[in-house]
C-alpha positions as CSV (number, residue, x, y, z in Angstrom):
1,X,-8.6,30.2,6.3
2,X,-9.4,26.6,7.0
3,X,-6.5,24.2,7.1
4,X,-6.9,20.4,7.2
5,X,-5.1,17.2,7.9
6,X,-7.0,15.1,5.4
7,X,-3.8,13.9,3.6
8,X,-2.3,12.9,7.0
9,X,-5.4,10.9,7.9
10,X,-5.5,9.3,4.5
11,X,-1.9,8.2,4.9
12,X,-2.5,6.7,8.3
13,X,-5.4,4.7,6.8
14,X,-3.4,3.8,3.6
15,X,-6.3,5.3,1.7
16,X,-6.2,7.0,-1.8
17,X,-8.0,10.2,-2.6
18,X,-10.3,8.2,-4.8
19,X,-11.2,5.8,-1.9
20,X,-12.1,8.7,0.4
21,X,-14.0,10.5,-2.3
22,X,-16.2,7.4,-2.9
23,X,-16.8,7.0,0.8
24,X,-18.1,10.6,1.2
25,X,-19.9,10.9,-2.2
26,X,-17.6,13.5,-4.0
27,X,-15.2,13.4,-6.9
28,X,-11.5,12.6,-6.4
29,X,-10.7,16.1,-7.5
30,X,-12.7,17.6,-4.7
31,X,-10.5,15.7,-2.2
32,X,-7.4,17.0,-3.9
33,X,-8.7,20.6,-3.9
34,X,-9.6,20.3,-0.2
35,X,-6.1,19.0,0.7
36,X,-4.5,21.8,-1.3
37,X,-6.7,24.4,0.5
38,X,-8.4,25.5,-2.8
39,X,-11.8,24.5,-1.6
40,X,-13.6,24.8,1.8
41,X,-15.9,21.9,2.6
42,X,-19.6,22.2,3.5
43,X,-20.4,21.2,7.0
44,X,-22.0,18.0,5.7
45,X,-18.8,17.1,3.8
46,X,-16.6,17.9,6.8
47,X,-18.8,15.8,9.0
48,X,-18.7,12.9,6.6
49,X,-14.9,13.0,6.3
50,X,-14.6,13.1,10.1
51,X,-16.9,10.0,10.3
52,X,-14.8,8.0,7.8
53,X,-11.7,8.6,10.1
54,X,-13.7,8.2,13.3
55,X,-12.6,11.5,14.7
56,X,-14.1,14.9,15.3
57,X,-14.3,17.6,12.7
58,X,-12.0,19.8,14.8
59,X,-9.3,17.0,14.6
60,X,-9.2,17.3,10.8
61,X,-10.2,21.0,10.1
62,X,-8.8,24.1,11.9
63,X,-9.8,27.7,11.3
64,X,-6.8,30.0,11.5
65,X,-7.1,33.6,12.9
66,X,-6.5,35.3,9.5
67,X,-9.9,34.2,8.4
68,X,-11.9,35.8,11.2
C-alpha cells in the first residue's frame, strides 16, 4: 500500500486540491482520490507533485510493508 502526505503538504502551502491539480495536470478528483488512498499515482505524477512542493518523492509517498 502507498500512503501519502499530500493533504499535509497542501495545508502547509495553503493550497486547495484544485490548485494542485492544475499545477500537475490532473483533475481535482484525482488529487482527492490520491489523498484518500483510492488511487496510486504514476511515477510521473508522483514526481510532479514532489516538484510542486520542492521535496523528494519519498517525503510525500511511502510504501508500507503489507504491499510487498
